[in-house]
C-alpha positions in Angstrom: 9.8 19.5 17.7 6.0 20.1 17.5 3.6 17.6 16.0 1.8 18.5 12.9 -1.7 17.0 13.0 -3.9 16.6 10.0 -7.6 16.6 11.1 -10.2 15.8 8.4 -13.9 15.0 8.3 -14.1 12.0 5.9 -16.9 9.8 4.6 -16.8 6.0 5.0 -15.5 5.8 1.4 -12.8 8.3 2.0 -14.3 11.5 0.5 -13.2 14.7 2.2 -14.8 17.2 -0.1 -17.5 18.8 2.1 -19.5 20.2 -0.8 -23.1 19.1 -0.4 -23.1 19.4 3.4 -22.7 15.8 4.3 -21.4 16.6 7.7 -22.7 18.9 10.5 -19.8 21.1 11.5 -21.7 23.3 13.9 -23.9 20.7 15.6 -27.1 21.8 14.0 -28.7 18.4 13.7 -31.0 16.8 16.3 -28.4 14.1 17.2 -26.6 14.6 20.5 -23.0 15.6 19.4 -21.8 16.6 22.8 -19.2 13.8 22.9 -17.9 14.8 19.4 -17.7 18.5 20.4 -15.8 17.5 23.5 -13.3 15.7 21.4 -12.9 18.7 19.2 -12.4 20.9 22.3 -9.8 18.5 23.6 -7.9 18.8 20.3 -8.1 22.6 20.4 -6.8 22.5 24.0 -3.7 20.7 22.9 -2.9 23.0 19.9 -1.6 26.5 19.8 -1.3 26.8 16.1 -3.8 26.3 13.3 -2.5 25.9 9.7 -4.6 26.1 6.5 -4.3 26.9 2.9 -5.6 30.1 1.4 -8.9 28.8 0.1 -9.9 27.2 3.4 -8.7 30.2 5.3 -10.8 32.6 3.2 -13.9 30.3 3.6 -13.3 30.2 7.4 -12.5 34.0 7.7 -15.8 34.7 5.9 -17.8 32.7 8.4 -16.3 32.0 11.9 -15.4 35.5 13.1 -18.9 36.7 12.5 -20.6 34.0 14.6 -22.1 35.4 17.8 -24.2 32.5 19.0 -21.7 29.6 18.5 -22.0 27.2 21.5 -19.4 24.8 20.1 -16.4 26.9 21.1 -15.0 26.9 17.5 -15.4 30.6 17.1 -13.6 31.4 20.3 -10.8 29.0 19.5 -10.3 30.3 15.9 -10.4 33.9 17.1 -7.7 33.4 19.7 -5.4 30.7 18.2 -2.3 31.6 16.2 -3.4 31.0 12.6 -1.0 30.3 9.7 -2.2 30.5 6.2 0.0 29.3 3.3 -0.4 31.5 0.3 1.8 32.9 -2.5 -0.6 35.8 -3.2 -2.1 36.9 0.2 -0.4 39.8 1.9 -3.0 41.0 4.5 -4.9 38.1 6.1 -7.5 40.5 7.7 -8.0 38.2 10.7 -6.3 38.7 14.1 -3.5 36.4 15.1 -2.8 35.3 11.5 0.6 35.0 9.8 1.0 34.3 6.1 3.6 31.6 5.2 4.9 31.1 1.7 5.7 27.4 1.7 7.0 24.2 3.3 10.3 25.7 4.5 8.4 28.1 6.8 6.2 25.2 8.0 9.3 23.2 8.9 10.6 26.2 10.8 7.2 26.5 12.6 7.4 22.8 13.7 10.9 23.5 15.1 9.7 26.3 17.4 8.7 25.1 20.9 5.0 24.9 21.4 2.0 22.6 21.3 0.4 20.8 18.3 -0.1 22.4 15.0 -3.4 21.4 13.5 -4.5 21.6 9.9 -7.9 20.8 8.5 -9.5 21.0 5.1 -6.9 22.5 2.8 -6.5 19.4 0.6 -3.8 20.9 -1.7 -1.7 21.9 1.3 -2.3 18.7 3.2 -1.2 16.6 0.2 2.0 18.7 0.0 2.6 18.2 3.7 2.1 14.4 3.2 4.5 14.3 0.3 7.1 16.3 2.2 6.9 13.9 5.2 5.8 16.7 7.6 2.6 15.0 9.0 3.0 13.4 12.4 -0.6 12.3 13.0 -3.9 11.9 11.2 -7.1 12.4 13.1 -9.9 11.2 10.8 -13.5 11.9 11.8 -15.2 9.2 9.8 -18.9 9.9 9.1 -21.3 7.1 8.3 -22.0 8.4 4.8 -21.0 6.9 1.4 -20.8 9.3 -1.5 -19.2 7.1 -4.2 -17.3 10.0 -5.7 -15.4 13.1 -4.7 -12.0 14.4 -3.6 -10.2 11.9 -1.4 -7.4 12.6 1.2 -5.0 10.1 -0.3 -5.7 10.5 -4.0 -2.4 10.1 -5.9 -0.6 9.4 -2.6 1.9 7.0 -4.2 3.2 4.1 -2.2 1.4 2.9 1.0 2.3 4.9 4.1 3.0 3.0 7.3 0.6 4.2 9.9 0.0 3.1 13.5 -3.5 3.2 15.0 -3.4 4.9 18.4 -7.1 5.5 19.0 -10.5 4.5 17.6 -13.3 6.4 19.4 -16.9 6.1 18.4 -19.4 8.9 19.1 -23.2 8.7 19.7 -23.8 10.3 16.3 -22.2 7.3 14.5 -19.0 9.3 13.7 -15.8 7.5 14.6 -12.5 9.2 15.3 -9.5 7.2 14.0 -6.1 8.5 15.1 -3.0 7.3 13.2 0.6 8.2 13.9 3.2 8.1 11.2 6.0 5.7 11.7 
């Protein structure tokens, strides 16, 4: 069975809502982010499926396929990887290598197909559904040294405490820290 990996950029106080631009997704700051970009490329190399909800998909589809000077490798990865968008309303995704899924049953089936990791990012509504359904195998949290004090959090309304096992803590030159947790 394939692993379903939730990857999120998160502030120190747990906010994942990226409104306001508190993180630098494309490496546009003057801080050396080569080690962080290498970690993202490592993750991309271990995944052959990218899963998102409709809103995140539409945001990404409106931006990434049109990038011609992206040196991060994100554009190349997103244009070639098998993408899966969960939507009850979308019929034509209008992005190559994209399949529309209607719900958790199809995600369970996707996990059962031989292959590499399935990575999801953003997509807070979908991610919360995946958590509630027990479909998440690993969390990769890129913790940014920012405190917002308010905003959407990954584990809002999560219910009882989940048992997680830390498998990696990797700091980057930018001050970002990758925390990898496996579900138990």
